DRENDO-1510 file (C-alpha; in Angstrom, 1 decimal, always signed):
<recs>
REC; n; res; u; v; w
REC; 1; UNK; +66.6; +114.7; +54.0 .
REC; 2; UNK; +70.0; +114.0; +52.6 .
REC; 3; UNK; +70.9; +110.9; +50.7 .
REC; 4; UNK; +74.0; +110.8; +53.0 .
REC; 5; UNK; +71.8; +110.1; +56.1 .
REC; 6; UNK; +70.0; +106.9; +54.5 .
REC; 7; UNK; +70.6; +103.1; +54.3 .
REC; 8; UNK; +72.5; +102.6; +50.8 .
REC; 9; UNK; +69.7; +100.6; +49.0 .
REC; 10; UNK; +67.6; +103.7; +50.0 .
REC; 11; UNK; +69.6; +106.4; +49.0 .
REC; 12; UNK; +70.3; +104.4; +45.7 .
REC; 13; UNK; +66.4; +104.7; +44.9 .
REC; 14; UNK; +65.4; +107.7; +42.6 .
REC; 15; UNK; +64.7; +110.9; +44.6 .
REC; 16; UNK; +61.7; +113.2; +44.8 .
REC; 17; UNK; +63.6; +116.4; +45.1 .
REC; 18; UNK; +60.1; +118.9; +46.2 .
REC; 19; UNK; +59.3; +116.7; +49.2 .
REC; 20; UNK; +63.1; +115.6; +49.8 .
REC; 21; UNK; +62.3; +111.7; +50.1 .
REC; 22; UNK; +63.6; +108.5; +48.2 .
REC; 23; UNK; +60.6; +107.6; +45.9 .
REC; 24; UNK; +59.5; +103.9; +46.8 .
REC; 25; UNK; +60.1; +101.1; +44.3 .
REC; 26; UNK; +55.6; +100.8; +44.0 .
REC; 27; UNK; +55.3; +104.5; +43.8 .
REC; 28; UNK; +56.6; +105.3; +40.7 .
REC; 29; UNK; +54.4; +105.0; +37.5 .
REC; 30; UNK; +55.2; +105.7; +33.8 .
REC; 31; UNK; +58.0; +108.7; +34.7 .
REC; 32; UNK; +56.3; +110.3; +37.5 .
REC; 33; UNK; +55.2; +109.5; +41.2 .
REC; 34; UNK; +51.8; +109.4; +43.0 .
REC; 35; UNK; +52.8; +108.3; +46.6 .
REC; 36; UNK; +49.1; +107.8; +47.0 .
REC; 37; UNK; +48.9; +105.1; +44.4 .
REC; 38; UNK; +50.8; +101.5; +44.4 .
REC; 39; UNK; +51.8; +100.7; +40.8 .
REC; 40; UNK; +50.0; +97.2; +40.0 .
REC; 41; UNK; +52.6; +96.4; +37.6 .
REC; 42; UNK; +55.6; +97.3; +40.8 .
REC; 43; UNK; +53.5; +95.4; +43.3 .
REC; 44; UNK; +53.7; +92.1; +41.2 .
REC; 45; UNK; +57.0; +92.5; +40.1 .
REC; 46; UNK; +57.4; +92.4; +44.5 .
REC; 47; UNK; +55.5; +89.3; +44.7 .
REC; 48; UNK; +57.3; +87.5; +41.8 .
REC; 49; UNK; +60.7; +88.3; +42.4 .
REC; 50; UNK; +61.0; +88.7; +46.2 .
REC; 51; UNK; +61.1; +92.5; +46.8 .
REC; 52; UNK; +60.9; +95.1; +49.0 .
REC; 53; UNK; +58.2; +97.3; +48.3 .
REC; 54; UNK; +60.3; +100.3; +49.4 .
REC; 55; UNK; +63.8; +99.7; +48.0 .
REC; 56; UNK; +62.9; +97.2; +45.2 .
REC; 57; UNK; +65.9; +95.0; +46.3 .
REC; 58; UNK; +65.3; +91.4; +47.2 .
REC; 59; UNK; +63.9; +90.2; +50.5 .
REC; 60; UNK; +66.2; +89.3; +53.7 .
REC; 61; UNK; +64.6; +86.5; +55.9 .
REC; 62; UNK; +62.8; +89.1; +58.2 .
REC; 63; UNK; +60.1; +90.8; +56.3 .
REC; 64; UNK; +58.2; +93.8; +57.9 .
REC; 65; UNK; +54.4; +95.1; +57.2 .
REC; 66; UNK; +53.1; +98.5; +58.5 .
REC; 67; UNK; +49.5; +99.0; +59.5 .
REC; 68; UNK; +46.9; +99.3; +62.1 .
REC; 69; UNK; +45.8; +97.2; +64.6 .
REC; 70; UNK; +42.8; +95.4; +62.1 .
REC; 71; UNK; +45.7; +94.3; +59.6 .
REC; 72; UNK; +48.0; +93.8; +62.5 .
REC; 73; UNK; +45.3; +91.6; +64.5 .
REC; 74; UNK; +43.9; +90.0; +61.1 .
REC; 75; UNK; +47.1; +89.3; +59.1 .
REC; 76; UNK; +46.2; +91.2; +56.3 .
REC; 77; UNK; +47.6; +94.0; +54.2 .
REC; 78; UNK; +47.5; +95.6; +50.8 .
REC; 79; UNK; +50.6; +96.7; +50.9 .
REC; 80; UNK; +53.8; +94.4; +50.0 .
REC; 81; UNK; +56.6; +93.9; +52.9 .
REC; 82; UNK; +59.8; +95.8; +53.2 .
REC; 83; UNK; +62.7; +95.0; +54.6 .
REC; 84; UNK; +62.6; +95.9; +58.4 .
REC; 85; UNK; +65.1; +98.7; +58.0 .
REC; 86; UNK; +63.1; +100.4; +54.8 .
REC; 87; UNK; +60.1; +100.2; +57.2 .
REC; 88; UNK; +61.8; +101.9; +59.5 .
REC; 89; UNK; +62.8; +104.7; +57.5 .
REC; 90; UNK; +59.1; +104.6; +56.0 .
REC; 91; UNK; +58.0; +105.5; +59.4 .
REC; 92; UNK; +60.1; +108.6; +59.6 .
REC; 93; UNK; +59.9; +109.6; +56.1 .
REC; 94; UNK; +56.7; +109.3; +54.9 .
REC; 95; UNK; +54.5; +112.1; +55.4 .
REC; 96; UNK; +51.2; +109.8; +55.4 .
REC; 97; UNK; +52.6; +108.0; +58.0 .
REC; 98; UNK; +54.8; +110.5; +60.0 .
REC; 99; UNK; +52.2; +113.1; +60.7 .
REC; 100; UNK; +48.9; +112.7; +62.4 .
REC; 101; UNK; +47.3; +115.9; +60.0 .
REC; 102; UNK; +48.8; +114.4; +56.8 .
REC; 103; UNK; +46.1; +112.8; +54.5 .
REC; 104; UNK; +46.2; +111.1; +51.2 .
REC; 105; UNK; +45.0; +112.8; +48.4 .
REC; 106; UNK; +42.9; +111.1; +45.2 .
REC; 107; UNK; +42.6; +107.8; +47.5 .
REC; 108; UNK; +38.5; +107.9; +47.9 .
REC; 109; UNK; +36.4; +104.4; +48.5 .
REC; 110; UNK; +36.2; +104.4; +44.6 .
REC; 111; UNK; +39.9; +104.1; +44.2 .
REC; 112; UNK; +41.0; +101.9; +47.4 .
REC; 113; UNK; +41.7; +98.8; +47.2 .
REC; 114; UNK; +39.0; +95.7; +47.0 .
REC; 115; UNK; +37.8; +95.3; +50.4 .
REC; 116; UNK; +39.9; +97.8; +52.1 .
REC; 117; UNK; +37.7; +100.6; +51.7 .
REC; 118; UNK; +37.9; +102.0; +55.2 .
REC; 119; UNK; +39.1; +105.6; +55.1 .
REC; 120; UNK; +40.2; +106.5; +58.2 .
REC; 121; UNK; +43.8; +107.1; +59.4 .
REC; 122; UNK; +45.0; +104.0; +61.4 .
REC; 123; UNK; +46.3; +104.7; +65.0 .
REC; 124; UNK; +47.6; +103.2; +66.4 .
REC; 125; UNK; +50.7; +102.1; +63.7 .
REC; 126; UNK; +52.4; +98.9; +64.2 .
REC; 127; UNK; +55.3; +97.9; +62.6 .
REC; 128; UNK; +55.4; +93.5; +62.8 .
REC; 129; UNK; +57.9; +91.5; +61.7 .
REC; 130; UNK; +57.1; +88.0; +59.9 .
REC; 131; UNK; +59.2; +85.4; +58.2 .
REC; 132; UNK; +57.0; +85.1; +55.0 .
REC; 133; UNK; +53.6; +85.7; +54.1 .
REC; 134; UNK; +50.8; +84.3; +51.4 .
REC; 135; UNK; +48.7; +85.8; +48.7 .
REC; 136; UNK; +45.0; +85.8; +49.0 .
REC; 137; UNK; +42.5; +87.8; +46.2 .
REC; 138; UNK; +40.1; +89.9; +47.5 .
REC; 139; UNK; +36.6; +91.1; +46.2 .
REC; 140; UNK; +34.3; +93.9; +46.5 .
REC; 141; UNK; +30.7; +94.0; +45.3 .
REC; 142; UNK; +31.4; +97.3; +43.9 .
REC; 143; UNK; +34.1; +96.4; +41.8 .
REC; 144; UNK; +34.5; +93.4; +39.6 .
REC; 145; UNK; +38.5; +93.2; +39.5 .
REC; 146; UNK; +40.0; +91.4; +43.0 .
REC; 147; UNK; +42.8; +93.1; +44.7 .
REC; 148; UNK; +45.8; +91.0; +46.3 .
REC; 149; UNK; +46.1; +90.7; +49.8 .
REC; 150; UNK; +48.9; +89.6; +52.1 .
REC; 151; UNK; +48.6; +87.6; +54.8 .
REC; 152; UNK; +51.7; +87.2; +56.8 .
REC; 153; UNK; +53.0; +83.8; +58.4 .
REC; 154; UNK; +52.8; +84.4; +62.4 .
REC; 155; UNK; +54.8; +87.6; +63.8 .
REC; 156; UNK; +58.0; +87.4; +65.3 .
REC; 157; UNK; +58.0; +90.9; +66.9 .
REC; 158; UNK; +55.5; +93.7; +67.0 .
REC; 159; UNK; +56.1; +97.9; +68.0 .
REC; 160; UNK; +53.3; +100.0; +68.4 .
REC; 161; UNK; +53.7; +103.8; +67.4 .
REC; 162; UNK; +51.2; +106.6; +68.4 .
REC; 163; UNK; +50.5; +110.1; +67.3 .
REC; 164; UNK; +51.6; +112.2; +70.0 .
REC; 165; UNK; +51.8; +116.1; +69.3 .
REC; 166; UNK; +51.1; +115.6; +65.8 .
REC; 167; UNK; +54.1; +113.3; +65.1 .
REC; 168; UNK; +54.5; +109.4; +65.1 .
REC; 169; UNK; +55.9; +108.4; +68.4 .
REC; 170; UNK; +57.4; +105.0; +69.1 .
REC; 171; UNK; +55.5; +103.5; +72.2 .
REC; 172; UNK; +57.0; +99.9; +72.4 .
REC; 173; UNK; +56.0; +96.3; +72.1 .
REC; 174; UNK; +52.9; +95.3; +70.7 .
REC; 175; UNK; +51.4; +92.0; +72.1 .
REC; 176; UNK; +51.3; +89.5; +69.4 .
REC; 177; UNK; +47.8; +87.9; +69.0 .
REC; 178; UNK; +47.8; +83.8; +68.7 .
REC; 179; UNK; +47.4; +83.0; +65.2 .
REC; 180; UNK; +44.4; +82.0; +63.9 .
REC; 181; UNK; +42.8; +78.2; +65.5 .
REC; 182; UNK; +45.4; +78.5; +68.2 .
REC; 183; UNK; +44.4; +79.5; +72.2 .
</recs>
């Protein structure tokens, strides 16, 4: 990927020359990158300062979350939100998202976020937008340390993506479930 093709805020990120992609803000670890593991200090920085997890710049009024149908329906995510534009590009640039056959290395049930030990890849993938979120602690019986869970406000929009021919393909709008407690 050529930096000239990227939005300015992603082009400004450090680049992983081997993969040809910008390094997400939450993926930097002490001078090296581990795309499969979220840097806890960076995640907390996103929360405290209202930063996009992809580019590290301040949020806009609309936030985007990417995940599977379970997270979408329950409105529960372990990854912090992004700008909509950064999320759109993440779906194209992140090999884990863009390619069906790509698997995360180094993530096991032992290293997954508390309460989120389902290791199967989501299919379909849903990109959903919201105006904000709240945080909740998640506990797992096997780990005494809690993890953070992002609980988005009711959805504004949702787009469904499925793997077709091995690649993630936009299918179209996803029906938005009623918020909890609503008919």
